[in-house]
C-alpha positions in Angstrom: -11.3 59.4 32.2 -12.9 57.6 35.2 -10.7 57.4 38.0 -11.4 53.8 38.4 -9.8 52.9 35.2 -6.7 55.0 36.1 -6.5 53.3 39.4 -7.0 49.9 37.9 -4.1 50.6 35.5 -1.8 52.2 38.1 -2.4 49.7 40.7 -1.4 46.6 38.7 1.6 45.1 40.3 1.8 41.5 39.3 4.8 42.1 36.7 5.8 38.5 37.5 2.8 37.5 35.4 2.7 40.4 32.9 0.1 38.5 30.7 -2.4 39.3 33.3 -2.4 42.9 32.8 -5.0 43.4 30.2 -7.5 41.0 31.8 -6.9 42.3 35.3 -7.7 45.9 34.2 -10.8 45.0 31.9 -12.1 42.8 34.7 -11.8 45.3 37.4 -13.6 48.2 35.7 -17.0 49.1 34.3 -18.1 48.3 30.8 -17.5 51.9 29.7 -14.1 52.0 31.4 -13.3 48.6 29.8 -14.2 49.9 26.3 -12.0 53.1 26.8 -9.1 50.8 28.0 -9.7 48.7 24.8 -9.0 51.8 22.8 -5.8 52.7 24.8 -4.7 49.1 24.6 -5.2 48.8 20.8 -3.1 52.0 20.2 -0.4 50.7 22.7 -0.2 47.2 20.9 -0.3 48.6 17.4 2.2 46.9 15.3 3.3 50.2 13.9 4.7 51.2 17.3 6.6 47.9 17.7 8.0 47.6 14.2 11.7 47.8 15.3 12.0 45.5 18.3 15.9 45.4 18.1 16.1 47.9 21.0 13.1 47.3 23.2 13.9 50.1 25.6 14.1 52.8 22.8 10.9 51.4 21.1 9.0 51.5 24.5 10.3 55.0 25.1 8.8 56.1 21.8 5.5 54.2 22.5 5.3 56.0 25.8 5.6 59.4 24.1 2.9 58.4 21.5 0.5 57.0 24.3 0.9 60.1 26.5 0.4 62.4 23.5 -2.8 60.5 22.4 -4.4 59.9 25.8 -3.6 63.0 27.6 -6.0 61.9 30.4 -3.5 59.2 31.3 -1.0 59.9 34.1 2.7 59.3 33.5 2.5 56.1 35.6 -0.6 54.8 33.7 1.2 55.4 30.4 4.3 53.5 31.6 2.1 50.6 32.9 0.1 50.3 29.6 3.4 50.4 27.5 4.9 47.9 29.8 2.0 45.6 29.5 2.1 45.9 25.7 5.8 45.3 25.4 5.4 42.1 27.4 2.6 41.0 25.2 4.4 41.6 21.9 7.7 39.9 22.9 
């Protein structure tokens, strides 16, 4: 993975406006990185991951494990950021 994508994901800190996570990341990286992020984002926001929303924390934990295993190039912080952004989008 390009370090610019990893940096864009990890550096997002505007969690007062979580809906800006996805556009902020995609707009701050190259087209190729944006396409890679789209693949990651699609997996993270998959309805299959978020079927049970009763316990958002447990569901997010499971989503983190799934994303970390599927996208091994992501750091732990990047995985957490992506899942956090997905959780806010799916609320």
